[in-house]
C-alpha positions in Angstrom: 0.0 0.1 0.0 1.3 3.4 -1.0 -0.4 6.7 -0.8 1.1 10.0 -1.2 -2.2 11.7 0.1 -1.7 14.3 -2.6 -5.5 15.1 -2.4 -4.9 16.4 1.0 -1.2 17.3 0.5 -1.8 20.7 2.5 -2.9 18.8 5.8 -0.2 16.2 6.5 -0.9 14.8 10.0 -0.7 15.0 13.0 -0.8 18.6 13.1 -1.8 20.7 16.2 -2.0 23.9 14.3 -3.7 23.3 11.1 -0.2 23.6 9.0 -1.1 24.5 5.5 1.9 23.2 4.1 5.3 21.2 5.1 8.6 23.4 5.8 11.5 21.0 4.5 11.5 17.5 3.3 11.4 14.3 5.2 14.9 12.6 5.6 16.4 9.2 6.6 19.6 7.3 7.2 20.5 5.0 4.6 23.0 2.5 6.2 25.4 0.3 4.1 27.7 -2.3 5.9 31.0 -3.0 4.6 30.8 -6.6 6.3 27.8 -8.5 7.1 24.5 -8.4 5.7 21.6 -6.3 7.4 18.9 -8.7 6.6 17.3 -11.8 8.1 18.8 -15.3 7.2 16.8 -18.3 6.4 17.7 -21.9 6.6 15.7 -25.2 6.8 15.8 -27.4 9.9 13.6 -30.5 10.5 11.3 -29.5 7.5 10.5 -26.0 8.9 12.0 -22.6 7.7 14.2 -21.2 10.3 14.7 -17.5 10.4 17.7 -15.8 12.3 18.2 -11.6 12.5 21.7 -10.8 11.4 21.6 -7.1 11.3 25.0 -6.1 13.0 26.5 -3.0 11.8 30.0 -2.2 12.9 31.5 -1.3 9.7 30.1 0.6 7.0 28.6 4.0 6.2 25.8 6.1 7.2 24.1 8.8 4.5 21.2 11.2 5.1 18.9 10.8 2.3 15.7 12.7 1.2 12.4 11.0 1.2 9.8 13.7 0.5 6.7 11.5 -0.5 5.6 8.1 -0.2 6.7 7.2 -4.0 10.2 8.3 -2.6 10.4 6.5 0.3 8.9 3.4 -1.6 11.5 3.4 -4.3 14.2 3.8 -1.6 13.1 0.7 0.3 12.7 -1.2 -3.1 16.2 -0.5 -3.9 17.7 -1.7 -0.9 20.2 -4.6 -1.1 21.0 -7.1 1.3 23.8 -5.0 3.0 21.5 -1.7 3.5 18.9 -0.6 6.1 17.2 2.5 7.0 16.6 4.3 10.1 14.2 7.5 11.1 16.7 9.0 12.9 19.1 11.2 11.1 22.9 11.9 11.8 23.4 14.8 14.2 26.5 16.2 12.6 26.9 16.1 9.0 25.4 14.5 6.0 27.6 11.3 6.0 29.8 9.2 8.3 31.6 6.2 8.7 30.2 3.7 11.3 32.4 1.9 13.3 31.9 0.5 17.0 31.4 2.4 20.2 35.0 1.3 21.6 36.6 2.2 18.3 34.6 5.8 17.9 37.2 8.1 19.4 40.4 6.5 17.8 39.0 6.0 14.0 37.3 9.2 13.6 34.1 7.3 12.8 30.6 7.3 14.3 28.8 4.6 16.2 25.2 3.9 16.0 24.8 5.2 19.4 21.7 7.2 20.1 23.8 10.2 20.7 25.1 10.4 17.1 21.7 10.7 15.8 18.5 13.0 16.0 14.9 13.1 15.4 14.7 17.0 14.0 11.5 19.3 14.6 10.8 18.8 10.9 8.7 16.4 8.6 9.5 12.9 8.9 8.6 9.1 8.7 6.9 7.5 11.8 7.5 4.3 11.8 4.8 1.5 12.8 5.4 -2.4 13.3 2.6 -4.9 13.4 3.4 -8.3 14.6 0.8 -10.6 16.0 3.4 -13.5 16.6 3.0 -13.0 20.7 -0.5 -11.3 20.7 -3.0 -12.7 23.1 -6.3 -14.2 21.1 -8.8 -11.9 22.5 -6.4 -8.9 21.2 -6.2 -10.6 17.8 -9.8 -11.5 17.5 -10.2 -7.8 18.2 -7.8 -6.8 15.5 -9.7 -8.8 12.9 -13.0 -7.3 14.2 -12.0 -4.1 13.2 -11.1 -4.9 9.7 -7.5 -6.0 10.1 -4.4 -4.5 11.6 -4.4 -1.3 9.1 -7.8 -0.4 9.9 -7.5 -1.0 13.8 -4.3 1.3 13.7 -6.3 4.1 12.0 -9.1 3.5 14.7 -6.7 4.3 17.3 -4.8 7.4 15.2 -8.0 8.6 12.9 -5.7 11.5 11.8 -3.4 9.2 10.1 -5.9 8.5 7.6 -5.0 11.9 5.5 -1.2 11.1 5.8 1.3 10.0 3.1 2.3 6.6 4.1 4.0 3.1 2.8 2.9 0.0 4.3 4.8 -3.3 3.4 4.2 -6.7 4.4 6.9 -8.7 6.6 10.0 -9.7 4.8 9.6 -13.2 6.2 6.3 -13.2 4.4 6.0 -15.7 1.5 9.5 -17.2 2.0 9.5 -20.6 0.9 12.0 -23.5 0.3 11.7 -27.3 -0.8 10.5 -29.5 1.5 9.1 -26.9 4.0 6.1 -24.9 4.3 5.7 -21.3 3.2 6.1 -18.8 5.8 2.9 -16.8 5.9 3.4 -13.9 8.2 0.8 -11.3 9.2 3.4 -8.7 10.3 3.3 -5.2 8.8 5.7 -2.5 8.6 4.2 1.1 8.2 5.7 4.6 7.5 3.5 7.6 8.1 4.7 11.1 7.2 4.4 13.5 10.0 5.1 17.1 10.1 7.3 17.1 13.3 9.3 13.5 13.8 10.6 14.8 17.0 7.2 14.2 18.4 7.2 10.4 17.3 7.2 9.1 20.7 4.6 11.2 22.2 2.5 10.7 19.1 2.6 7.0 19.4 1.9 7.0 23.2 
């Protein structure tokens, strides 16, 4: 699901003051690993597909990139390779940085992925939403389905987001298959919603 909300482009939510237009462009950080992949690894064990997260970035680069619309963000996500990932927070200092470990940060001139090196500016940005029902109680899952599924349930909780530009994508595990093993069917979703002040992300979600 990709929506630019261009019919309502002058009222990107959430907005407490009825902002008529956005000042500035939404940005993200693009990470590129020089070593290990930043993706899930799948294997088959005893006839079942097992997955393991191997996103461990300690040597690579970080670059601030613009993603002002849902179409731009979707294209960015589609273009990622197995050694790349994005972050909603952007670099505190500069547009590019060499990524290293926290222990080597002072020695190499590089930047670690510590929170102190990244910021959520008071500017347009992408608020991340993640849906995963694997550990969800049965009664909650039933309630979500009764409301029409996870997206509609989410918009029930946050109705202002109905007018926002957004990108909602299925879990990268969904549909993975292998000979002799059942295909993975995942209900997981990853959503990105454009807000006019990404520094308020935690406040919005709470």
